[in-house]
N, C-alpha and C positions, 0 to 999 in steps of 0.2 A: 511278607517278611522283607524288611530293608536290606539294602545293598551294604557289604561288611565293611565297605571302606568308610561308612557313616560313623560318627560316635556311637558305641554300642549301648552307651548309659542314658541316651535319652529315650524316654519311653512315651509314644504317644496318648493323650487323654483324647479319647474319641468322643464327639460332640454326641448328646444324647439326641435320639430321634424323636421331635416334638414338633407339634404343628405350631409353635411359637414364631413369631415374625412375619414381615411383609416387606420385600423391597419395594420401595417406594418409585417404582420406575415408570416410565412412560411408554406407550406403545410405539415402535418403530416409525421413522419419518418415512413419508412416501417418496421424498425426492431423490433422485439419482445422484445429484452432487451437491455439497454443501456450498452456500455462497460464499466466496473469499471477504466479502464487504459485511456480512450480518453473522456474527457469532452464534446467533440464536437459531440459525438455519443449518440443522443436523444431516450429513449425509450419510444415508443407511448403506452398510456394506453387506447386509444380509442378502442371500438369494430368495426371492419369491418363490413363493409355493407353485409347483406346475398344476395349474387348473384349467378347465376349460373356460373359454369367455364368450360372451353373447356379443353381436355386430358393434355393439357400442363400448366394448373394452370391459365391461363388468363381468365378473367371475360368475359364472351360473351355478345356483344353489344345485346340490346333488345329493342323494341319498347315500347314506353310508352302510352298504349292503355286505360289506365284507372287511374280515380282521388282516391284519399284516400277515399272519401265518395262513392265509389263502381261505379260512374257514369262513362259510357264508354266516350273516345273521338275518333278523328280520326288522331291523331298525330301520327308519325313515326319519331323517331329522329334518325335513320340511313340511311336517304336516301340522305340528302344534307347539306350545312352548314348552321348555325344560328348565328345571332349575340347576344353578352351577353344582349344588352338592351331587346330583346324580352324576352330572357330567365327570367330576373329580372320581368319583367311584367309579364310574364307567373306566375312566383312565388309568387307575391303579389296577383293576381287573385285568385290563388289555395288556398292561405290562408282564404280568403273571401268565395270560394265557400264551404269550408267544415265547415263554419259556426263558425270560430274563434273568442272567445271573444276579447275586445278592447285591454286588458293586452299583450295577444298572439301576437295580430297584431302589436302592439306596439314593442315587442320584436324583432319579428322578422324584422320588417322595419328598428330596429338599425343596424342589420346586413348586411340586402340587402343595406342599405345607404352606407355603409363602402365599399362593391362590388362595387357598381355604382359609387361611388367617384373614386376608383382604375381605372375602366373601362374607364373614361373620361381622364386619362393621356396618354400623347403621346406615352407612353410605358408602357402599363399595365402590373403588376405582377400577371400572371396568379395564382400562389400558394396562392396570398392573397385574391385573387377573390373566389378561390375554396375554401379556407377555410371559408371563412364566409359564402358561400352558404351552407356548411356542418353545419356549426351552426345554421343557421335558419330550416335548414330540420331537425334537432335534437330538435328544440323547437315545431315545428309542429308535429312530432312524438309523443312527449311527451305527448301534447295536444290529440293527437288521442287515444293513450294507454289508457290514464285514462278515455277519453269519452267512449271508447268500452270495456274498461276493460280487455284489451288484449294487449299485445305486439306488437308496430308495428314499421315498418321501411320501408313502403312504401315511403315516402317522400325522405328518405336516399337513397334506391334503385334508383329512380328516379334520383336523382342528379349524383349518382355513373355512370347510364348508360349517363347520358351527359356528362359526363367529358370524356366518349370514343368516342364522336362523334366529327365531325369538327366545333370547336365553334371559332368565331372571338370574342376575347376577348378586342377589341377596340369599344368602345360604339358608336353606330350609330343609335339613336331612327328612324331616316326615312327609314331604310331598313328594311323591312318586308318581310319575305319569307312566303307566303301562305302556305306551307305544314307544317309549326311549328305553325299555328296558333291554339292554344288550344280550343275545341269546346265542347261543353255540350249541351244535347237534351232541346230544347225549352219546358218549361211545359206545354203549350197549345197546340201546334201543333205537337210538338214531333221531329221536325227538329234539324237538328244540327247546332248551329248556333256559331260563335266566343263568348268567355266566356266574353270578354269584353263589348260585346253588351247585353248579358243576366244581367251583374252585374252593367250596367253604373249608375243606379240610387244609389247602394248599395257604389260603389267606390266614389261619388262623395265627401260625408262628410270626406272621408280619405284624400284625394287629393286637395291641396288648390291650384295646379297650372292646367293649361290645360293640355289635353293628351299629348300634344306634348311637352315635357319639354327641349328639346333639347337646345333652345336658352339661358335660365337662368343658366341650367348647364354647358355649354359651357363658360358662363360670368365667372363662378365660377373658373373654371379651367384656364382662361386667367389670373385670379387676383393673381395667384400663383407666388411667387417670389423665388430668389434663396433661399437656405437653409442659406447661409451664412448671407443674409440680414435679415431672420426673426429671427436667434438667434442674431442679434446684440443688444447692448444695447442702449436704446433711452433716449436723453437727452432731456428734454423740452425746447424749444426754448424761450419762456418768461420769461424774468430774474426772475421776481416775482414768477412764479412757480418754477423755477428751484432752486431758493433759499430757498422757502418754504421746497420744497422736500427734500433738501441735509439736511436741519436743521432737518426736522422729522427723517431722517435715523440716523442722530447722536444720539440725544434723545433716539430713541429706541434702539442703540448700547449699551447706558450706562443704560437702563431700566428706563427712564424717562417717563413714559409712558404718563402722563399728558400734557406735553410738546409736546411729539412726537404726539399725537392725534392734539393739536391745530395747530402744524405746516403743518401735513397733511390734515388738513380740511381747511386750508388757501390755500393750493397746488390745493386740488379738487375744491374749490369755483373759484379762479382765472383760472385754467384749463376750467372750464365750461364758464367763462365769455370770454374767447378767442378763444374758440372752440376747443381747444386741447384734441380730445378724448383720446389719448393714454396716455397723462399724467393724464387725469381725471380717468382713468381706474387703472393706476399705484398707485395713492393716495389713491383711493377705496380700492383697494388692500391692501395695506399697513395698512390701518385703521381695514379693516377685521382681519388683523394677529394680531393687538393688542389687540381688543376686543376677539379674538379668545383666546389669551395667559390670558385674564383675566376671561375666562369661561362664557363672558357675550355673549353666543351663539346665541342669537336671533340678536342682533346687527352685531356680525361677520357674519351671513349669510346675512344679509341686503347688508353689502358691499363688500362681495364676489359677490353677484348677482349684484350689481351695476357695479362692476370691469367688470364681463363678458358683461353688458349691453352697457358699455360704450364703449369699445375699439374693434377695429377691429384686434388686434394683437392675432393671434392664440395660442401663447405660454402664453400670459397673459389670455385668455381665460380658457385654460387649467389646468392652476394655479389654475384660481378661481374654476373651477368646482371640481377638486381635494380635495382642502381646504374644500368646501362644503360636498364632498363625505366622508371625514375623520370626520367631525362632525356627520354626520348621521350614520357613522359606529360606533363612540365612544357610542352614545346613542341608539344603537341597533335598529335603523329605518332601517331594511336590504333593502327594496325595492327603497326608496328615494336615500340610498348610492349606491346600482347598477346603478342605472340611471345616477346620478352624475359621477361616476367612467366613463361608458360607454362614457358620454360626453365628460370627459377630456380626454379620450383615442382617441375619434375622432378629437377633435381639435388638440392634441398634433399630430395626423396622418397628418393633414394638415399642420402643421408646420414642419413636418419632424423630430420630436423630439422623438427619439427613446427611450432615457432614460426615458422621462415621462411616456410613453406608457408602458414600463415594469415595472415602480414603481406601476403605477394603476393596471395593471394585476396583479401583486403579491399581492396586497391589496385585490383583489376580492379573488385570490385564499387562501387567510388567512381567509377571511369572511367565505367561504366555510369550510376550515378545522375546524375551532371553531364550525361549525356545523355539523362534521363529515360527511360530504358529499364528499365521497373519488373519486368518479368520476368527479365531477366539480373541486376539488381541481387539481386532475391530468391536467382536461383539460385547464385550465385558466394559471397554471404554465407551462404546454408545450407551449402555444401560447407566455408567457413572455421570456423564455427560447430562443425560436426561433427569437425572435426579440432582445433579448440581442446579439445573436450570430451576428446578422446584423451590430451592433454598432461596433463589433471588437474592443471593450474596455475591456480589462483584468479585470479592476476594476469593470465595470458594470455586465459582467459576473458573477465574483466572488460572489457579493452581490447577484444577482439574485439565484444562485445556492443554496449559503447558506440560504437564507430565504426559499427557496422550501425544504431544509432538515430541518428546524425548523418545516414547515407545515408537511411534513412526518412524523416526531416524534410525533405531535400531535395527527395525525390518525394512529399512532402506525405500521406504515410500516418503520420498523427500518432498513432494509437493504436497502432501497431506501435513507432511511437519511443519513445513512453511504456513499453511493454513490453521494449523493450531497455534502455533505461535503468534500469528497475527492477531487471531481472536481474543488470544489470553491477552496480549498487551492492550487491546480495546477493552478487555473488563477491567484490568489493573488500570488503565486512564480513569474510568467511572470512579473506581475505588481511591484514585488519588494516591496511587502507590508507583512513583516513579522508577525506583529501583528495581521493582519487579517489572515493569515495562523494560528497563534496560536489560535486565538479563534474559528476556524473551528476545530482543533484537540482536543480544549477543550469541545467542543459540541459533538464531535464523542465519546469523552471518556464517556461522559453522556450515550450515547446511548448503549455504549458496557457495561456498569453497567447494564443498563436494560435487556441486554440480558443474563446478569449472566458471562460475559467474563470478569474478574477482572485484568487479567495480560494484556491484550491488552488494557483496561482501562488506566492502569498504564503507558504502553509504549506512549500511544497518550498523556497523560499528560508531559511525559518527552519530547517529540517533543515540545509541546507547551512552555514548561519553556525554553527551548533552544532557541528557536525563541525568547520569549519576552527579554531573555538575550542578545541577539544578537541586539536587536533594543535597547538596554540600558533602558527597562522599569523594573527597578527594583522592583517597588511596584507591577507590575502584575506577575511577576515571584516570588515573596514571597506568593502572592494570590496562584497560583499553587503550590508551595512548601509546603502550608498549606493545600490544598486538598491531595496531595499526603501523607502526614501523616496521614490524616482521613482513607485512603484504608488500 
């Protein structure tokens, strides 16, 4: 139940629990600090798992012989190879075995779904799978820590140990290694039985599919098309639909919203009649945007949701979920916003749309920065940066590093903010975007003033002004000149 101070007419559309989507993030960097001169070197802010090390500093492999709830198992992860499908099932059952509440199960399942989708690809990305397993382990450890009122990293340690073993990251649910079946003692007999056998009744409500999910998941994988096809612009084939849609776009461009709504509604109705689901989704999305611009949030949510339901275009689904997430974010509905951002990331991952993923992850990072949650701010911006690097697009990387600098400034991590602004300026220099460079120098100047270094702040503003003049933006250069006079 949401706080009554928020608009009561806003009703959340909860994203479906599917296994679609894979965040294309990279494994955490191992450096303790990011180089200020090289924006490609990331500082990792996550705490490394506590584990034993050998004399050379490497973590020792160890046997996972105990669940987080203290019950013993007979599993030894150091003996032979295990398939990722078995590990994912093991993880899900572990979450149930320790009595996790529904909201924790849901959050864990979101990360596991991302790992699972990646594991079904022809060439799974090991780093993406490992990263999502690490995130899921953090969720469970946080729950255990709060329950026991004592810091726990037992699940994270278990995952770290798994990473040291021989893991087949290409999913094959039919491959079961008996040595890796997690076992718990039967409550009545005391005999050790596979956990799936003990929890069969508890798992059933959570799983809508049969235990062997290989067939439907393989079908999803087979439906994937090339990135080029997924990002191509769709043109409705029906003449009435196409004409109405084009009219709607023209009216929307000149802010004649009433005529735009009528045109898009006509496109929506005709698309439904001819069975063009993609056009139906597009028209619904455009209607959502118009109502959103008018602050008619209930209608906006209705049409965004309809856009997601109507289409099989993962890019459009991602856009619809992202737009809903922004509405919930704006009215400070934290959990619905998070759920919709995660759904947007998931569908963008299916569409191999890295730019959309970085944008949603940055928004999540900003949400945590506003709440002064330092670790979560770093966590989501670390992922966003790693994905941005995969795009190899200097503008995308420049935008993410600049936004991260803004969030670092919010949480008073001024040194990190300066490093991010500097890295962003370097990316924009490569992209030949002098005004973007100038903006980063201007923001870095504000941080320098907060640190009490007036001269460096002036130097940064000088650089920004020169770049503005170079770009022939005299208005921006004049604004910077005014700031210089005030210093």
